[in-house]
Backbone bond lengths (Angstrom), bond angles and torsions (degrees), N, CA, C in turn:
res aa  C-N    CA-C-N  psi(-1)  N-CA   C-N-CA  omega(-1)  CA-C   N-CA-C  phi
1 X - - - 1.458 - - 1.523 108.81 -
2 X 1.304 115.87 137.90 1.466 121.25 -179.84 1.526 110.57 -69.10
3 X 1.301 114.51 147.84 1.465 119.73 178.21 1.519 110.03 -74.77
4 X 1.328 116.76 147.58 1.466 120.98 178.73 1.523 109.74 -81.69
5 X 1.329 117.23 176.85 1.463 119.39 171.84 1.535 110.21 -57.19
6 X 1.312 116.44 149.55 1.464 122.27 -176.99 1.524 111.62 -55.62
7 X 1.328 118.01 -40.64 1.467 121.06 -179.63 1.528 111.48 -59.85
8 X 1.318 116.29 -38.94 1.466 121.39 179.45 1.525 109.63 -67.33
9 X 1.324 116.06 -47.75 1.464 119.95 -178.93 1.522 110.58 -60.92
10 X 1.317 117.43 -45.50 1.466 120.93 179.82 1.527 111.65 -62.29
11 X 1.316 117.19 -38.93 1.469 121.05 178.37 1.522 111.18 -64.07
12 X 1.318 116.31 -42.01 1.460 120.36 -179.87 1.529 111.14 -70.65
13 X 1.324 116.98 -35.99 1.466 119.73 175.23 1.529 109.42 -59.95
14 X 1.322 116.76 -47.67 1.471 120.60 -179.64 1.523 110.78 -58.39
15 X 1.317 116.72 -46.31 1.466 120.45 -178.13 1.528 111.11 -62.59
16 X 1.314 116.63 -46.50 1.461 118.89 -177.99 1.522 112.68 -72.24
17 X 1.307 118.51 -28.61 1.465 119.88 172.43 1.523 109.60 -59.62
18 X 1.320 115.94 -44.85 1.462 120.82 -179.94 1.526 112.23 -64.50
19 X 1.336 115.69 -26.55 1.462 120.26 177.65 1.520 112.21 -86.07
20 X 1.329 116.40 2.89 1.461 119.75 173.32 1.513 116.74 101.68
21 X 1.313 117.40 5.71 1.460 119.47 178.97 1.528 110.55 -78.73
22 X 1.317 115.91 157.44 1.461 123.27 -178.72 1.524 110.04 -86.89
23 X 1.318 116.46 133.90 1.464 121.91 -177.45 1.525 112.30 -54.30
24 X 1.322 117.62 -41.60 1.468 119.31 -176.41 1.534 111.67 -63.19
25 X 1.322 117.44 -28.33 1.468 120.56 178.64 1.524 112.57 -80.62
26 X 1.318 116.92 -15.16 1.467 120.73 -176.20 1.523 112.99 -95.20
27 X 1.308 117.04 -6.30 1.463 120.11 -177.61 1.518 112.23 -69.11
28 X 1.325 116.12 -26.50 1.468 121.05 177.24 1.526 108.98 -94.43
29 X 1.311 116.99 124.14 1.459 121.94 -177.76 1.530 111.67 -57.79
30 X 1.312 117.23 -37.67 1.465 119.85 -179.11 1.524 111.88 -58.61
31 X 1.320 118.11 -33.47 1.464 120.70 177.63 1.523 111.23 -67.17
32 X 1.313 116.85 -34.99 1.474 120.13 177.07 1.524 109.83 -69.26
33 X 1.317 116.91 -39.71 1.465 120.58 177.92 1.533 109.81 -60.58
34 X 1.327 116.67 -42.18 1.467 120.76 177.61 1.527 110.01 -59.29
35 X 1.339 116.74 -45.00 1.468 120.35 179.03 1.524 111.56 -63.33
36 X 1.314 116.71 -40.31 1.470 120.51 -179.77 1.527 112.13 -64.84
37 X 1.319 116.63 -27.35 1.464 120.95 -177.35 1.524 113.94 -89.16
38 X 1.318 117.98 -1.67 1.466 120.27 179.49 1.526 109.46 -69.26
39 X 1.305 114.40 150.56 1.467 120.07 -178.06 1.531 109.90 -124.30
40 X 1.302 115.10 173.96 1.468 121.10 176.51 1.511 112.15 66.96
41 X 1.333 116.37 -136.41 1.461 121.70 -176.09 1.523 112.44 -64.14
42 X 1.328 117.41 -22.04 1.464 121.05 -178.89 1.529 112.87 -97.58
43 X 1.329 117.16 5.40 1.460 119.80 -177.94 1.530 110.92 -67.97
44 X 1.315 115.12 150.36 1.460 119.89 -178.87 1.527 110.41 -62.04
45 X 1.306 117.23 -38.15 1.469 120.70 179.88 1.529 110.65 -59.92
46 X 1.307 116.77 -47.74 1.456 120.41 -179.38 1.526 111.09 -65.48
47 X 1.324 116.05 -40.97 1.465 119.84 -178.87 1.526 111.29 -64.11
48 X 1.317 116.79 -39.89 1.469 120.82 177.75 1.525 109.60 -65.87
49 X 1.316 117.14 -45.29 1.463 120.98 -178.57 1.520 112.41 -63.48
50 X 1.321 117.55 -34.56 1.457 121.26 -174.82 1.524 114.11 -90.46
51 X 1.323 117.33 -8.26 1.460 119.64 -177.83 1.523 110.89 -67.60
52 X 1.311 115.31 132.74 1.462 121.52 176.10 1.525 107.17 -112.54
53 X 1.310 116.45 127.92 1.458 122.03 -176.74 1.520 110.93 -53.88
54 X 1.317 117.40 -41.35 1.461 120.65 -177.45 1.533 112.47 -65.52
55 X 1.324 117.88 -17.58 1.459 121.12 178.01 1.526 113.13 -84.40
56 X 1.327 116.63 -9.83 1.463 121.45 178.91 1.526 107.77 -88.07
57 X 1.326 116.82 124.37 1.464 119.66 179.66 1.529 110.12 -71.72
58 X 1.305 115.73 156.15 1.471 120.07 177.05 1.522 110.29 -60.16
59 X 1.323 116.47 -37.93 1.470 121.29 -179.86 1.527 111.07 -62.00
60 X 1.315 116.56 -46.02 1.467 120.78 179.14 1.526 110.02 -65.10
61 X 1.322 117.21 -43.30 1.461 120.51 179.30 1.525 110.82 -60.90
62 X 1.315 116.96 -40.39 1.464 121.09 178.97 1.522 110.63 -65.77
63 X 1.329 116.95 -43.47 1.467 120.82 179.35 1.525 110.49 -63.73
64 X 1.319 116.72 -41.70 1.467 120.69 177.94 1.527 110.47 -63.87
65 X 1.315 115.55 -43.21 1.466 120.22 -179.97 1.534 110.92 -62.30
66 X 1.320 116.75 -37.68 1.465 120.75 177.95 1.524 111.37 -62.58
67 X 1.317 117.11 -31.79 1.468 120.81 179.91 1.526 111.96 -66.57
68 X 1.316 116.27 -33.43 1.475 118.80 -176.21 1.527 112.59 -104.82
69 X 1.314 115.99 2.71 1.462 120.48 179.09 1.529 110.04 -57.85
70 X 1.308 115.91 130.73 1.460 120.65 178.90 1.518 114.14 89.39
71 X 1.327 117.29 -9.20 1.461 120.73 177.08 1.520 109.73 -93.49
72 X 1.310 115.79 156.31 1.462 120.24 172.06 1.528 108.86 -122.52
73 X 1.300 115.17 157.21 1.453 120.52 178.46 1.529 110.56 -58.17
74 X 1.306 116.75 -40.38 1.470 120.45 -179.63 1.527 111.91 -63.08
75 X 1.335 116.97 -40.75 1.465 120.25 179.35 1.529 110.66 -63.87
76 X 1.312 115.39 -43.75 1.458 119.39 179.96 1.526 109.50 -67.06
77 X 1.324 116.98 -40.37 1.466 121.77 179.00 1.527 110.90 -59.43
78 X 1.321 116.08 -41.06 1.467 120.22 178.82 1.529 111.32 -62.63
79 X 1.327 115.84 -33.56 1.465 120.55 -179.93 1.528 111.21 -79.32
80 X 1.352 116.51 -40.64 1.457 120.88 -177.35 1.535 108.78 -167.01
81 X 1.310 116.30 119.38 1.457 120.64 -175.97 1.528 112.52 -63.10
82 X 1.318 117.76 -41.38 1.467 120.17 -179.38 1.525 110.76 -65.51
83 X 1.316 117.32 -41.30 1.470 120.64 179.88 1.517 111.04 -63.34
84 X 1.328 117.34 -29.29 1.465 119.28 179.90 1.531 110.81 -66.58
85 X 1.319 117.37 -28.97 1.470 120.32 175.75 1.523 110.33 -66.85
86 X 1.321 116.71 -41.65 1.462 120.64 177.06 1.526 110.61 -66.63
87 X 1.328 116.83 -38.19 1.465 120.87 176.26 1.528 109.80 -59.62
88 X 1.325 116.70 -51.06 1.467 121.07 -178.57 1.531 110.99 -60.84
89 X 1.319 116.19 -42.15 1.465 120.71 179.58 1.525 110.41 -63.74
90 X 1.331 117.24 -47.09 1.464 121.34 -179.37 1.522 110.54 -62.61
91 X 1.308 117.00 -42.46 1.458 121.15 179.19 1.528 110.55 -61.18
92 X 1.325 116.44 -42.06 1.459 121.66 179.86 1.533 110.96 -65.46
93 X 1.331 117.06 -45.05 1.466 120.77 -179.69 1.528 110.02 -63.19
94 X 1.329 117.38 -43.12 1.466 120.65 178.58 1.531 110.51 -61.50
95 X 1.312 117.04 -43.52 1.464 121.62 179.07 1.530 110.07 -62.06
96 X 1.322 116.40 -48.99 1.462 120.19 -178.36 1.523 111.16 -62.39
97 X 1.321 117.09 -38.73 1.469 120.20 -179.96 1.515 110.74 -65.81
98 X 1.309 117.43 -40.87 1.467 121.29 179.20 1.524 111.70 -63.10
99 X 1.316 115.73 -34.91 1.464 120.15 -173.96 1.529 112.09 -103.46
100 X 1.327 117.38 14.34 1.460 120.96 -178.48 1.509 112.60 -77.38
101 X 1.318 117.20 -29.09 1.467 120.71 -174.16 1.501 113.74 -85.60
């Protein structure tokens, strides 16, 4: 499968980092596609719904934030509308985690 635009890949890396995935496994786009295709308890929808900000470590939030640093929602939206939702969600979770304490 062809790789997506860099902004899309970085947005998805940030989102999946927040969901507990390991950065080294997210560097290959095909691994993200596999995660996106999971169903049931491992589905992306369920994982997003069940994520609690307080369960995200500061380290993970910082790493996720670094992935989307310099991107804007509009840029990601121009590349892929669905990825922009993950970008916005990841940005929000990172913000909330930083300001939770």
